[in-house]
C-alpha positions as CSV (number, residue, x, y, z in Angstrom):
1,X,-5.6,37.9,-47.8
2,X,-5.9,34.6,-49.7
3,X,-2.3,33.8,-48.9
4,X,-2.9,34.4,-45.2
5,X,-6.0,32.2,-45.3
6,X,-4.0,29.5,-47.0
7,X,-1.2,29.7,-44.5
8,X,-3.6,29.4,-41.5
9,X,-5.4,26.5,-43.2
10,X,-2.0,24.8,-43.8
11,X,-0.9,25.2,-40.2
12,X,-4.2,23.9,-38.8
13,X,-4.1,20.9,-41.2
14,X,-0.5,20.2,-40.3
15,X,-1.2,20.3,-36.6
16,X,-4.1,18.0,-37.0
17,X,-2.1,15.5,-39.1
18,X,0.7,15.7,-36.5
19,X,-1.7,15.0,-33.7
20,X,-3.1,12.0,-35.6
21,X,0.4,10.7,-36.3
22,X,1.3,11.0,-32.6
23,X,-1.8,9.2,-31.4
24,X,-0.9,5.6,-30.6
25,X,-1.8,3.1,-33.2
26,X,-3.3,-0.2,-32.1
27,X,-0.3,-2.3,-31.1
28,X,0.6,-5.4,-33.0
29,X,0.6,-7.3,-29.7
30,X,-2.7,-6.3,-28.1
31,X,-2.6,-6.2,-24.3
32,X,-4.7,-4.8,-21.5
33,X,-1.7,-3.0,-20.0
34,X,0.4,-0.6,-22.1
35,X,2.9,1.2,-20.0
36,X,4.5,3.6,-22.5
37,X,5.4,6.0,-19.8
38,X,7.3,3.3,-17.9
39,X,5.8,4.3,-14.5
40,X,5.1,0.8,-13.1
41,X,7.5,-2.1,-12.5
42,X,7.6,-5.2,-14.5
43,X,6.2,-7.2,-11.6
44,X,3.3,-4.8,-11.1
45,X,2.6,-4.7,-14.8
46,X,2.4,-8.5,-14.9
47,X,0.1,-8.8,-11.9
48,X,-2.2,-6.1,-13.3
49,X,-2.2,-7.7,-16.7
50,X,-3.2,-11.1,-15.3
51,X,-5.9,-9.6,-13.2
52,X,-7.4,-7.7,-16.2
53,X,-7.2,-10.8,-18.4
54,X,-9.0,-12.9,-15.8
55,X,-11.7,-10.3,-15.5
56,X,-12.0,-10.2,-19.3
57,X,-12.3,-14.0,-19.5
58,X,-15.0,-14.0,-16.7
59,X,-17.1,-11.0,-17.7
60,X,-16.1,-10.1,-21.3
61,X,-15.5,-6.5,-20.1
62,X,-12.2,-5.2,-21.3
63,X,-10.4,-2.6,-19.1
64,X,-7.3,-1.2,-20.8
65,X,-4.7,0.7,-18.8
66,X,-2.5,2.9,-20.9
67,X,0.2,5.3,-19.7
68,X,1.7,7.9,-22.0
69,X,4.1,10.9,-21.9
70,X,2.3,13.0,-24.6
71,X,-1.3,13.7,-25.4
72,X,-0.4,14.6,-29.0
73,X,-2.2,18.0,-28.9
74,X,-5.5,16.5,-27.7
75,X,-7.1,17.2,-24.4
76,X,-7.1,14.2,-22.0
77,X,-10.8,13.3,-22.8
78,X,-10.4,13.4,-26.6
79,X,-7.2,11.4,-26.4
80,X,-8.6,8.7,-24.2
81,X,-11.9,7.9,-26.0
82,X,-10.2,8.4,-29.4
83,X,-7.7,5.8,-28.4
84,X,-10.4,3.5,-27.1
85,X,-12.3,3.9,-30.4
86,X,-9.3,3.3,-32.6
87,X,-8.1,0.3,-30.6
88,X,-11.7,-1.2,-30.5
89,X,-11.5,-1.9,-26.8
90,X,-14.5,-4.0,-25.6
91,X,-16.8,-6.4,-27.4
92,X,-18.5,-5.6,-30.6
93,X,-22.2,-5.1,-30.0
94,X,-21.7,-4.9,-26.2
95,X,-19.3,-1.9,-26.4
96,X,-18.1,-2.9,-22.9
97,X,-14.6,-1.5,-22.9
98,X,-13.0,1.0,-20.5
99,X,-9.8,2.9,-21.0
100,X,-7.9,4.2,-18.0
101,X,-5.3,6.7,-19.3
102,X,-2.5,8.2,-17.2
103,X,0.0,10.8,-18.2
104,X,2.5,11.3,-15.3
105,X,3.4,14.7,-14.1
106,X,6.6,16.1,-15.5
107,X,8.8,18.6,-13.6
108,X,7.6,21.5,-15.7
109,X,4.1,20.3,-16.5
110,X,1.0,18.6,-15.0
111,X,-0.2,15.1,-14.7
112,X,-3.5,13.9,-16.3
113,X,-5.7,11.0,-15.8
114,X,-9.0,10.0,-17.5
115,X,-11.5,7.1,-17.5
116,X,-13.5,6.6,-20.6
117,X,-16.2,3.9,-20.7
118,X,-17.5,2.4,-24.0
119,X,-21.0,3.1,-25.2
120,X,-22.4,0.1,-23.4
121,X,-21.0,1.1,-20.0
122,X,-21.7,4.8,-19.9
123,X,-24.8,4.1,-17.8
124,X,-23.0,1.8,-15.5
125,X,-20.0,4.1,-15.1
126,X,-21.5,7.6,-15.5
127,X,-19.3,10.7,-15.8
128,X,-19.7,11.7,-12.1
129,X,-18.5,8.3,-10.9
130,X,-15.6,8.3,-13.3
131,X,-14.6,11.7,-12.0
132,X,-14.9,10.5,-8.4
133,X,-12.7,7.5,-9.1
134,X,-10.0,9.6,-10.6
135,X,-10.1,12.2,-7.9
136,X,-10.5,9.9,-4.9
137,X,-8.8,6.7,-5.9
138,X,-6.0,7.7,-8.3
139,X,-4.8,11.3,-7.9
140,X,-4.0,11.0,-4.1
141,X,-1.5,8.2,-5.0
142,X,-0.3,9.9,-8.1
143,X,0.7,13.0,-6.2
144,X,3.3,11.0,-4.4
145,X,4.2,9.1,-7.6
146,X,2.7,5.9,-6.5
147,X,1.2,5.2,-9.9
148,X,0.6,1.5,-9.5
149,X,-1.5,1.8,-6.4
150,X,-3.6,4.6,-7.9
151,X,-4.2,2.5,-11.0
152,X,-4.9,-0.6,-9.0
153,X,-7.5,1.2,-6.9
154,X,-9.3,2.4,-9.9
155,X,-9.2,-1.0,-11.5
156,X,-10.7,-2.6,-8.4
157,X,-13.6,-0.1,-8.2
158,X,-14.4,-0.4,-11.9
159,X,-14.4,-4.2,-11.7
160,X,-16.7,-4.2,-8.8
161,X,-19.1,-1.7,-10.4
162,X,-19.2,-3.3,-13.8
163,X,-19.6,-6.8,-12.5
164,X,-22.5,-5.7,-10.3
165,X,-20.9,-6.2,-6.9
166,X,-22.2,-2.8,-6.1
167,X,-23.8,0.1,-8.1
168,X,-22.4,3.5,-9.0
169,X,-24.8,5.0,-6.4
170,X,-23.5,2.7,-3.7
171,X,-19.9,3.6,-4.6
172,X,-20.8,7.3,-4.3
173,X,-22.4,6.7,-0.9
174,X,-19.4,4.7,0.1
175,X,-17.2,7.8,0.1
176,X,-19.2,9.1,3.0
177,X,-19.1,5.8,4.7
178,X,-15.3,5.9,4.6
179,X,-15.4,9.1,6.5
180,X,-18.3,8.3,8.9
181,X,-17.3,4.8,10.0
182,X,-13.8,5.8,11.3
183,X,-15.2,8.9,12.8
184,X,-17.9,7.0,14.6
185,X,-15.4,4.4,15.7
186,X,-13.2,7.1,17.3
187,X,-16.2,8.6,19.1
188,X,-17.2,5.2,20.5
189,X,-13.7,4.5,21.7
190,X,-13.5,7.9,23.3
191,X,-16.8,7.4,25.1
192,X,-15.7,3.9,26.4
193,X,-12.3,5.3,27.6
194,X,-14.1,8.3,29.2
195,X,-16.6,6.1,31.0
196,X,-13.9,3.7,32.2
197,X,-11.7,6.5,33.4
198,X,-14.7,8.3,35.1
199,X,-15.6,5.1,37.0
200,X,-12.0,4.7,38.2
201,X,-11.8,8.4,39.1
202,X,-15.0,8.2,41.1
203,X,-13.7,5.3,43.2
204,X,-10.3,7.0,43.6
205,X,-12.0,10.3,44.7
206,X,-14.0,8.5,47.3
207,X,-11.1,6.5,48.6
208,X,-8.7,9.5,48.8
209,X,-11.3,12.1,49.7
210,X,-10.5,14.4,46.8
211,X,-12.7,16.1,44.2
212,X,-13.9,13.9,41.3
213,X,-12.4,16.1,38.6
214,X,-9.0,16.2,40.4
215,X,-9.1,12.4,40.5
216,X,-10.2,12.3,36.9
217,X,-7.2,14.4,35.8
218,X,-4.9,12.2,37.8
219,X,-6.3,9.0,36.2
220,X,-6.1,10.6,32.7
221,X,-2.5,11.7,33.1
222,X,-1.4,8.3,34.4
223,X,-2.4,6.7,31.1
224,X,-0.4,9.0,28.8
225,X,2.7,6.8,28.9
226,X,1.0,3.9,27.1
227,X,1.3,3.7,23.4
228,X,-0.8,2.0,20.7
229,X,-1.6,1.7,17.1
230,X,-4.6,1.3,14.9
231,X,-3.0,-1.6,13.1
232,X,-1.0,-2.2,10.0
233,X,-2.5,-3.1,6.7
234,X,-0.6,-5.0,4.0
235,X,-1.6,-6.1,0.6
236,X,-0.5,-9.4,-0.8
237,X,-0.2,-10.8,-4.3
238,X,-2.2,-13.4,-6.0
239,X,-2.4,-15.6,-9.0
240,X,-4.8,-15.7,-11.8
241,X,-5.5,-18.6,-14.2
242,X,-6.4,-18.5,-17.8
243,X,-4.5,-18.1,-21.1
244,X,-3.2,-15.0,-22.8
245,X,-5.3,-12.1,-24.0
246,X,-7.0,-12.8,-27.3
247,X,-7.3,-9.2,-28.4
248,X,-9.7,-6.3,-28.5
249,X,-13.2,-7.2,-29.6
250,X,-14.5,-4.3,-31.7
251,X,-16.0,-2.0,-29.0
252,X,-17.0,1.6,-29.6
253,X,-16.7,4.8,-27.6
254,X,-18.9,7.9,-27.7
255,X,-17.1,10.4,-25.6
256,X,-18.3,9.6,-22.1
257,X,-16.1,9.6,-19.0
258,X,-14.2,12.1,-16.8
259,X,-10.8,12.8,-15.5
260,X,-8.6,15.1,-13.5
261,X,-5.2,16.7,-13.2
262,X,-2.6,17.3,-10.6
């Protein structure tokens, strides 16, 4: 019995040490983008790095993007905030760091993403909002392997929330706005088209002595050959000033945040 207990204890200890060894050490060259999984291009990485450095210089808030291929036996939450704690992301005293972790989906596995705010930002980026950002801004892109766009969307939202451009509550309400505004626009366009067609149909029915609805159907069918589009949206690049990243500032993490899988 003692031997069995010793064997089980040894296995658990070995697995724990193995997980600790696997967990990424703070890199010698500290940077706000660490693409260990190699899922974004060099150009995308450079643009994202400059953007995050400029935000750090302006606000002192450090947002770290790290991609990995292995969670080292940890769940995604423990891995992310342990990494943030070990790397000291954020400023000492302010604890204003955020870690965005992405593990891409393998053929025989699943993808994971997690956002962990430091102690000082847990109230600004509560768990429910972190969850919403992962599920609404990141995973839809990740499902089609567009990792950069999902990461960039999450970074934008986190920058806007932490810099006070809008609150977490306003972001939560904005999700409904994204649905309601296009829907309302479609309704308005439909009504305008209906009113215009009805007016023409009324004049046509009087002039040709035919029922209104017959004229309406004729007017409606005559417009089906015309095409159109809602418009095209493109995103351009930009440039950011400032020097290189000076390193992580000694921030601390307490286990807050949320994530998702696909």
